[in-house]
N, C-alpha and C positions, 0 to 999 in steps of 0.2 A: 515339684516332683510328683505329687499325687495326681495333678491334672494330666501330666504326661503319661503316667501309668494307666490312668483311666481311659485315655484316648487309645492306647495300645490295646487294652482289654476290650474296648468297644469294637474296634476293627476285627479282632479275633473272634469275638462273640458273633458279630454279623456274619462272618464267613462259616463258622462251625456250628453254633448253637442258637442262633437267633430264631430258628424255626423249631424249637424243642417240642412243640405241639403240632397237631394236625388241624389247625384252625386257620389255614391260610386264606380260605375264602371268606372268613368272618372278620369284622373290624378287629384290629390288633390292639393289644393292651401295651402301653409303654412299660419298659423295664429300666428302672434306675440303675446306673453304674456310677456310684459316688454321687456327685452333683450333676452328672450328665444323664441323658435319657437316650435309650436305644429302643427302636421299635421297628418291626418288620411285619408285613402281612399283605394280603390282597388289597385291603382298604385300610389306610392309615389316616387317623385324624388326631391332631394335637389340639385339645380344647382346654388344657390346664397349663399354666405358666411353667416354663422349663428353667430351673435355676442355673444350669450350666450349658454345656453344648448339647445339640440335638443331632442324632444320627438316625435317619429314617429311610426306609426303602419299601416300595410296594407298587402295585398297579396304579393306585391313586393315593396321593399323599397331600393332605390338606393341613396347613399350619395356621390355625385360627387363634392361637394364644402366643403371648410374647416369649421370646427366647433370649436369655441373658448372655449367652455365649455365641459360638458359631453354629450355623445350621448346615449340615451335609446331607443332601437329599438325592435320591435316585429313584426313578420309576417311570411309569408311562405318562401320567398326568400329575404335575406338581403345581400346587397353588399356595402362595404365601400371602396372607392378608393381615398378619400381625407383625409387630416390630421385632426385628432381630438386632440385638445390641452390637454384635460384632459383624462377621462376614458370612456370606452365603456362598456355598459351593454346591452346585447342582448339575445333574445331567439326566436327561430323559426325553420322552417324546414331545412333551409340551410343558413349558413353564410359564405360569402366570404370576406375576409379582406386583402387588399394589399396596405396599407398606414400607415404612422407613427401614433402612439398613444402615447400621452405625458405621461400618467400614467398607469393605470391598464386596463386589459381586462378580463371581467367576462361574460361568455357566455355559453349557453346551447342550444341544439337542436339536430336535426337528423344528420347533417353533418356540420363540421366546418373546413374551409380551411383558414389558415393564410399564405399568399403568401410570396415570397422572398423579396418583396419590403416593407414589413411591419416591423416596429420597435416599440416594446412595451417598453416604458420607465420604467415601473414598473413590477408588477407581472401578471401572466396569470393563471386564474382559468377557466377550461373548462370541460364540461361534454356533451358527444354526442355519438351517435352510431359510428361515424367515425370521427377521429380527425387527422388533418394534420397541423403540425407547421413547416413551412419552413422559417419563418422570424427570426429576431433577438429579443431576450428577455433579457432586462437588469436586470431583477429581477429573481424571482423563478417561477417555473411552477408546477401547480397541475392539472393533466389531468386524466379524467376517461372516459372510453368508450369501445366499442367492439373492435375497432382497433385504436391504437394510433401510429402515426408516428412523430418522432422528427428529423428534417433534417435541423437544423440551429443552430446558437450560442445561448447559454443560460448562463448568467453570474452567476446565483444562482443555488440552488439545484432543482432537479426534483423529484417529487413524482407522481407515476402513478399507477392507479388501472385499468387494462385493460385486455380484453380477449387475446389480442396480442399486445405487445409493440415492435416497430421497431426503431432502430437508423440508419438514413440514412448516406450517405457518407459525408454530410456537417455538421453533428452534432458535436458541440463543447461545451461540458458541463464543465463549470469551477468549478462547485460544485459537490456534491454527487448525486448519482442516487439510489433512493429507489423505488422498484416497486413490485406490487402484480399482478400475472398473472397466468392463467391456462396453458399457453405455455411458452416455454423457450424464453429468450430475443433474438430477431433477431438483430444482430449488424453487420453493414458493417465494413470491415477491416479498412476503412479510418476514421470511427467515433472515436472521442476522448472524454474520460471522465476523468477529472483531479482528482476528488474525488473518494470516495469509491463507490462500486456497491453492493447493498444489496437487495436480493430477500426476500420480506416479506412473512410470512406464510399466506396461504389462511384461511379465517375464517371457523371454523369447518373442519380443515384440514383432508385430506384423510388418514393420518397415525394414526389416533386415533384407539385405541384398541376396541374390541367388547364391553367391559364393558363401555368404554367412550361413544361409539355411542349409546348404550342402555340408558345410563344416559341422553344423549342429547335428545333422543326422548322423554323420560319421562318429561324432563324439558319443551320441546316445547309443549307437550300435556297439561301440567299443565298451561302454559301461554295461551293456546288456549281457555281455559274455559271462561275467561272474554271476549275474543273477540267475542265468539258466543253470549254471553249476549248482547254485543254491537250491533251485527247484528240483534238480535231479537228486540232491541229497535228501530233500523232504520226501520225495517219492520212495527212496530207499527206507527212510524211517517209517513211513506209512506201511510199507510192505512188511517190515520187521515187526511192527506192532501187531498186525493182523496174524502173522505167522507164529509169533512167540506167545502172544496173549489173545488167542481167538475168542475165548469166552468174555474176557474183560472188554475187548474192543467191541464185541457184539452188544454188550450191555450199554456201553456208552452210546453206540449208534441208536439203539432202541430208545434210550432216554431222550436223545436229541429229537428223534422223530415224533415221539409222543408228547413231549413237554418242552417244545422249542422255545416258547415264550418265557417259561421259568428259567430255562438255560441262559437265554440272553440277559435276563435281569440279574441272575447270580453272577454271570460272567462280568457284567458291568460293575457290580459291587466289589468283586475281587480285584478287578483291574484298578479301581480307585483306591480301595482300602489298604491293599498290601503295601504299595509304596509309602502311604502315610504311616503305617506301622513301622516300616523300616526307618523312615526319617525320625520318628519319635525314639526309636532305639538308639540311633546315632546321637541324638541330643543328650541322652542319658550318659554318654561316654562309655560306661561299663557295658552297655549293650551293643557296642560296635561289632564285635565278632559275630554275635547272633544276627545283627543287621546285614552283614555281608552274606551270611548263609541264606537269609530271607531273600536278598536280591538275586542270588544265584538260582534259588528255587523258583523265584518269580519269572526269571528269564526262561527257565526250562518249562514253566507252566505256559508261557506265551507260545512257545514252540509246540508243546504238546496240544494246546488248544486248537491251533491252526490245523495240525495234522489230524486231530480227532474229528474236526468238522469235515475234513476231506473223507475220512473213513466212513462217517455217517452218510455223507452225500453219495459215496460209492455204493454203500449198502442199500440206501433208498432207491437208487437207480436200478440195482439188481432186482429188488423186490417188485419194483414198478414194471420193469420191462422184460425180465427174465427170472421169474420167481423160482423156476425149477433149479436154478444154479445158485440161489441166494445162500445155501448152506455149504457150498463147496469152497474150501480154503483158496484154491487156485483162482477161482472167479472173484472171490472177495479181495484177494491181493491185487489182481489186475484192475478191479473197479476202484480200489483205494488209490492206486497210482494214477489212474486216469483222472480221478477227481482232483488230486493235487495239481495235475497239469491244467485242468480246466479252471481251477481257482487262480492259478498263476496267470493264465491268459486273460481272465476277467480282471485281474489286478492291474493289467496294463491298459485297460480302457480308460481314457481321460474322464475325470470327474467321478466316475462310478467305481473305478478300481480301488481307491482307498477305502470307500465304504464297504465294498465286498470283503476286503481283507479284514477290516475291523469287525464286521459281523461274524466272520469265520472264527476269529480269535475269541470273541465274546461267547459265541455258542459253544465252542469247544471247551473253554474254561468252565462254563456253566454245566456242561455235561459231566465234567470231572467232579464238580461239587455235588451234583445229583447222585453220582455213583458212590461218593464217599459217605454221604448222609442221606440215603434214599428215604428213610421214614420221616426225617425232619424236613426235607426240601420238597418232597413230592406233594403236589396239591391234591386234595381229596377229589375223587371223581363224582 
């Protein structure tokens, strides 16, 4: 029970009080929460053993000392070179891991490199633009990305959804390989796969007949109708926020424009930690009512984050191209609604759309965090 409570407290502290000082640009000092360790800052380095769980976020996060529990990491550049007894959950621009992991590895980001010294005792789930798995995995692997390289032993099955999948000379797959890729599998002659190799069909495969493709287009057009009503609703919400809360919406927009990197970081932290906090509340049974409230507020925050990013984008456009109208409510409302529409259109671009929507949500949530705790979350200039 104490561990559950400390996890909840850790997530709350990360969202509200982890930046209690204005030392964001300096190396951050770890803060113990029971047996767990919480640390946030522009530069984070763990050089002392952690007796419990580690929760760390920053521009650069280096874990150079062993962690007895789980490690939850978020930031621009993440590096793990010391043993983590349990699981690693991480998200960021780049993750480099070259150390033993007792249980599972769950990670997403721009680039993920699992080095040859890494040993994962459980399963690996990874999604990134570029994935390189050179270590030993004692469980199964689920990997998605633009480029996926497997060049080490895997005791379980491998499932991959990648633009290009490569098996290096050191690949030793004890189970089956199932993959979905736009390119043919690139397999080194020395790579070994003990189980079956199955290439899965691409969704909306290219071998469909003309009638099937036409039917698919009609189905997509039919589904697009409600989505445009949803976009119209978001445009109304954006207009309402600017009209009813002109000062607050202006502050959010200014914060996003001047501190967009910090907004993205804090948006990611909130996106990950709030569901964890809700789950921990559910596990305690007595906290179920509060967990339901947290979930409702979380959903509202996602919506507010997306709309907030649109408001900021519209305000930036006004300042950039029509500065004399940037202070007029009518122009601000029109620009906010146009920005929502622009984000909706970008969201329909294949491959890029999902990333645009995610970045909009992250930036908007981060802008709300910067507004709530400006002195704590604002980096010194």
